[in-house]
VEXDREN-2710 file (C-alpha; in Angstrom, 1 decimal):
% VEXDREN-2710
k/r/px/py/pz
1/MET/114.8/77.2/75.3
2/GLY/116.1/78.3/71.3
3/THR/115.9/81.3/69.6
4/SER/116.4/81.7/65.6
5/PRO/118.3/84.7/64.0
6/SER/114.9/85.3/62.2
7/GLY/114.0/89.4/62.4
8/TYR/110.3/91.0/62.1
9/ILE/108.0/90.9/58.8
10/THR/104.8/92.5/57.9
11/ALA/102.7/89.4/57.3
12/ARG/99.6/89.6/55.1
13/VAL/96.5/87.2/55.6
14/ALA/96.3/84.9/52.7
15/GLU/93.4/82.6/54.4
16/VAL/91.3/82.4/57.5
17/THR/89.1/79.3/58.3
18/ARG/87.2/78.1/61.0
19/LEU/88.4/74.2/61.9
20/SER/86.2/73.9/65.4
21/PRO/84.1/76.0/67.7
22/SER/87.6/77.1/69.6
23/PHE/90.2/77.3/66.6
24/ILE/90.5/79.7/63.9
25/ARG/93.4/79.0/61.3
26/VAL/95.2/81.9/59.7
27/VAL/97.4/81.4/57.0
28/PHE/99.9/84.3/56.8
29/ASP/102.3/85.0/53.4
30/ASN/105.8/85.4/54.2
31/PRO/107.0/88.4/52.5
32/GLU/110.9/87.4/53.3
33/PRO/111.3/83.6/53.0
34/GLU/115.1/83.9/52.7
35/GLN/115.4/85.7/56.5
36/PHE/112.5/84.7/57.9
37/VAL/113.1/81.2/58.4
38/SER/111.5/78.6/60.7
39/SER/113.9/76.7/63.6
40/GLY/112.7/73.6/63.0
41/VAL/111.8/72.8/66.1
42/PRO/107.9/72.0/66.4
43/ASP/106.8/74.0/69.0
44/GLU/108.2/77.1/67.9
45/ILE/106.2/80.2/68.7
46/VAL/106.5/83.8/67.3
47/HIS/105.6/87.3/68.8
48/LEU/102.7/88.7/67.0
49/TYR/102.0/92.3/66.7
50/PHE/98.7/93.7/66.3
51/PRO/97.8/96.8/64.8
52/ALA/95.8/99.7/66.7
53/ASP/92.0/100.9/65.9
54/GLY/92.5/102.5/62.1
55/GLU/95.9/100.8/61.3
56/SER/96.2/98.6/58.6
57/ALA/99.3/97.2/60.3
58/PRO/101.5/97.6/63.1
59/PRO/104.8/99.7/62.5
60/SER/107.8/98.3/61.7
61/MET/110.7/97.6/64.0
62/GLU/113.8/99.4/63.9
63/PHE/117.8/99.1/64.9
64/ASN/118.8/100.7/67.4
65/GLY/122.5/100.2/67.6
66/GLU/122.3/96.4/67.5
67/THR/118.9/96.0/69.2
68/LEU/115.7/95.3/66.9
69/GLY/112.8/96.7/68.5
70/HIS/109.8/99.6/68.7
71/HIS/112.2/101.8/70.4
72/ARG/109.4/104.9/70.4
73/PRO/106.5/104.8/72.7
74/GLU/104.1/105.5/70.4
75/ASP/105.2/102.7/68.2
76/VAL/104.7/99.8/70.8
77/ARG/101.7/97.4/70.1
78/GLU/99.9/94.7/71.8
79/CYS/102.2/91.6/71.6
80/ARG/101.1/87.8/72.0
81/ASN/102.9/84.8/71.6
82/TYR/101.5/82.0/69.3
83/THR/102.9/78.6/68.1
84/VAL/103.2/78.2/64.5
85/ARG/101.0/74.8/63.1
86/ARG/102.8/74.7/59.8
87/TRP/105.7/77.0/58.3
88/ASP/106.4/76.2/54.8
89/ARG/108.9/78.5/52.6
90/ASP/106.4/81.1/51.7
91/THR/103.6/80.7/54.3
92/ILE/103.1/80.6/58.0
93/THR/99.7/78.7/59.4
94/ILE/98.7/79.6/63.0
95/ASP/95.9/78.3/64.7
96/PHE/94.3/81.0/66.9
97/VAL/92.2/79.8/69.9
98/ASP/88.9/81.4/70.3
99/HIS/88.5/81.4/74.2
100/GLY/87.3/85.0/75.3
101/GLY/87.9/88.7/74.7
102/GLY/91.8/88.8/73.9
103/VAL/93.2/91.0/71.1
104/ALA/94.4/87.7/69.8
105/CYS/91.2/85.5/69.5
106/SER/89.5/89.3/68.8
107/TRP/91.4/89.6/66.0
108/ALA/91.2/86.5/64.3
109/ARG/87.6/86.0/64.6
110/SER/87.5/89.3/61.9
111/ALA/90.5/88.5/60.4
112/THR/89.9/88.7/56.4
113/PRO/92.5/88.1/54.1
114/GLY/94.4/91.5/53.4
115/GLN/95.0/92.6/56.5
116/TYR/98.4/92.3/58.1
117/LEU/100.0/91.8/61.7
118/GLY/103.5/92.3/63.0
119/MET/105.8/88.8/63.3
120/TRP/108.8/88.5/65.0
121/GLY/110.4/85.1/65.9
122/THR/111.1/82.3/67.6
123/ARG/111.3/80.5/70.4
124/SER/111.0/76.8/71.5
125/TRP/111.3/74.2/74.3
126/TYR/111.1/71.1/72.6
127/ARG/114.3/69.1/73.0
128/PRO/114.0/65.0/73.2
129/PRO/117.3/63.4/73.8
130/GLY/118.6/61.1/70.9
131/ASP/117.9/57.8/72.5
132/THR/114.0/58.6/73.6
133/ASP/112.6/55.4/73.7
134/TRP/109.1/56.7/74.9
135/MET/107.2/60.3/74.6
136/LEU/103.9/61.7/77.2
137/LEU/102.5/64.6/75.3
138/ALA/100.1/66.7/77.0
139/ALA/98.5/69.9/76.0
140/ASP/95.1/72.3/76.2
141/LEU/93.6/74.1/73.5
142/PRO/96.7/76.8/73.2
143/GLY/99.3/74.2/73.2
144/ILE/97.4/71.8/70.9
145/PRO/98.6/73.2/67.7
146/ALA/102.1/72.5/69.1
147/MET/101.7/69.5/70.0
148/LEU/99.7/67.8/66.6
149/ARG/103.0/69.3/64.8
150/VAL/105.1/67.7/67.1
151/ILE/103.2/64.6/66.4
152/GLU/103.5/65.0/62.8
153/GLN/107.3/65.4/63.0
154/LEU/107.9/62.4/65.0
155/PRO/110.0/59.4/63.0
156/PRO/108.7/55.8/62.0
157/GLY/107.9/53.7/65.1
158/GLN/108.5/56.5/68.1
159/ARG/106.2/55.1/70.8
160/ALA/104.2/58.2/71.7
161/LEU/101.2/58.7/74.3
162/ALA/99.4/62.0/73.6
163/ILE/96.5/63.8/75.8
164/ALA/94.7/66.3/74.2
165/GLU/91.9/68.5/76.6
166/VAL/89.6/70.9/74.4
167/ALA/86.4/72.6/75.3
168/HIS/84.0/71.0/72.4
169/ALA/83.7/67.6/71.3
170/ASP/83.9/69.4/68.1
171/ASP/87.4/70.4/68.8
172/VAL/88.6/67.1/68.4
173/LEU/90.7/67.3/65.2
174/THR/92.5/64.9/63.1
175/VAL/96.2/63.6/63.3
176/ASN/98.5/62.4/61.0
177/SER/101.9/60.2/61.8
178/VAL/103.9/57.9/60.9
179/ALA/104.9/57.2/64.3
180/ASP/103.5/54.9/66.9
181/VAL/100.9/57.3/68.4
182/THR/98.4/56.9/70.7
183/VAL/95.9/60.3/71.2
184/GLU/93.6/60.6/74.2
185/TRP/91.1/63.5/73.6
186/CYS/89.0/64.7/76.7
187/ILE/86.6/67.7/77.5
188/GLY/87.4/70.4/80.0
189/GLY/89.5/72.7/81.4
190/ASN/90.5/75.5/79.5
191/ASP/88.7/78.2/81.6
192/ARG/85.4/76.6/81.4
193/ALA/85.4/73.6/83.7
194/GLU/87.5/71.9/86.1
195/SER/90.9/70.7/84.1
196/GLN/91.3/67.1/84.1
197/LEU/94.7/66.9/82.4
198/ALA/97.1/66.9/85.2
199/GLN/95.1/63.7/86.6
200/ARG/95.2/62.2/82.9
201/VAL/98.9/63.2/82.6
202/THR/99.8/61.8/86.0
203/SER/97.9/58.5/86.0
204/HIS/99.6/57.1/83.5
205/PRO/102.8/54.5/84.9
206/VAL/105.9/55.9/83.8
207/PRO/107.6/53.0/81.1
208/ASP/110.4/51.6/81.5
209/GLY/113.4/53.0/79.4
210/PRO/114.7/56.8/78.7
211/GLY/111.7/58.9/77.7
212/TYR/110.7/62.4/77.3
213/VAL/107.5/64.6/79.1
214/TRP/106.4/67.6/77.0
215/PHE/103.5/69.8/78.1
216/ALA/101.9/72.9/77.1
217/GLY/99.1/74.4/78.6
218/GLU/97.6/76.2/81.7
219/ALA/100.5/77.5/84.3
220/SER/98.9/75.8/87.5
221/VAL/98.2/72.4/85.4
222/GLY/101.6/72.5/84.4
223/ARG/103.0/73.1/87.7
224/ALA/101.3/70.1/89.4
225/VAL/102.6/67.7/86.1
226/ARG/106.3/69.1/86.8
227/LYS/105.8/68.4/90.8
228/HIS/104.6/64.8/89.6
229/PHE/107.6/64.1/87.5
230/ARG/110.2/65.5/90.1
231/LYS/109.4/63.7/92.9
232/ASP/106.8/61.2/92.7
233/SER/107.6/59.8/89.3
234/PRO/111.2/61.3/88.8
235/VAL/112.2/62.1/85.2
236/PRO/115.4/63.8/84.7
237/PRO/115.3/67.8/83.7
238/ASN/116.8/67.3/80.6
239/ARG/113.9/64.7/79.9
240/LEU/111.1/67.4/81.0
241/ALA/109.7/70.2/78.9
242/ILE/106.8/71.8/81.1
243/VAL/105.4/75.4/79.6
244/GLY/102.9/77.2/81.0
245/TYR/101.3/78.9/78.1
246/TRP/98.5/80.7/80.0
247/ARG/97.1/81.4/83.4
248/ALA/93.7/81.4/84.5
249/ASP/92.5/84.3/86.3
250/LYS/95.4/85.9/85.2
251/GLN/94.6/89.4/86.3
252/GLU/93.4/88.4/89.8
253/TRP/96.9/86.3/89.8
254/LEU/99.1/89.2/88.9
255/ASP/96.9/91.6/91.4
256/ARG/98.0/89.0/94.2
257/TYR/101.5/88.8/93.2
258/ARG/101.8/92.6/93.4
259/ASP/100.6/92.4/96.8
260/LYS/103.6/89.8/97.7
261/SER/106.4/91.3/94.9
262/GLU/108.9/92.3/97.8
263/GLN/108.6/89.1/99.5
264/LEU/108.9/87.1/96.2
265/MET/111.8/89.0/95.0
266/THR/114.0/88.3/98.1
267/GLU/112.8/85.0/97.8
268/PHE/113.9/84.7/94.4
269/GLU/116.8/86.3/94.7
270/ARG/118.1/84.2/97.6
271/ILE/117.4/81.1/94.9
272/ASP/119.2/83.1/92.4
273/ASN/122.4/83.5/94.5
274/SER/122.3/79.8/95.9
275/SER/124.4/76.9/94.6
276/ILE/121.5/74.8/93.3
277/GLY/120.7/73.7/90.1
278/ASP/118.2/75.1/87.5
279/ALA/116.0/72.0/88.3
280/GLU/115.9/72.1/92.0
281/ALA/115.5/76.0/91.8
282/GLU/112.5/75.6/89.5
283/LEU/110.9/73.0/91.7
284/TYR/111.5/75.2/94.7
285/TRP/110.2/78.6/93.2
286/ASP/106.9/76.3/91.9
287/GLU/106.7/75.6/95.9
288/ILE/107.0/79.2/96.9
289/LEU/104.4/80.3/94.7
290/GLU/102.2/77.4/95.6
291/ARG/102.6/78.2/99.5
292/GLU/101.8/82.0/98.7
293/GLY/98.4/80.7/97.0
294/LEU/100.0/81.8/93.7
END
């Protein structure tokens, strides 16, 4: 997971476009193109800070010593992480997913040029080793903007299979790439129907040679994918990037987690204090959560 030295900006909305039933594209002007810069990693996210009702923009971050943040309780605002679909020098493009009543999609539905968001970044996970011969990429709606940016940045001749799960047939988007990429679209999941994504991903045989698996989507689906590639079709940990972008039934999950938090914290500390590696610890933690119905 990487970080860039970028700070905080107040970004102005320049354009808003409805791409499909589930995607709303918002292009922001970057007021500090020399300081607020892309990491260059295609699945990078930025932290978005939303204004409160009646505000034109959220409060700026300030330094407390060497720490940049919202240090006064009255300055704290709702924050969500979003993938950058495209980062040019002077503009930053984000494709919002219209999938419910959350603060981000509600804001995007009514966004108009001239509005402002706070933006702080970045983090990323995509790290394919240099000798990667094949790639398997998979995402549901929130992860698709990152996946499409990954595909666009692949070099000529790079073999890749990409599996994208959308909510509607009209969510299928145009894919541009100079690489040797096959894109499979399926309809389901995304908190609307049963997801096919894990089955689609795990049913593909692993090609010969060094590969790389990247997943961005619902957390429980990601867990199933990670379990498959760690146990049933082993792929070395440095060739796996499985990222849970969101969680179905989040509030119910949090309530169940809270009920078992003391027991789970004991288990977590035991893992953290053990001598096992990070990859094994992650798999063991997944097994504990699964055992507890989480």
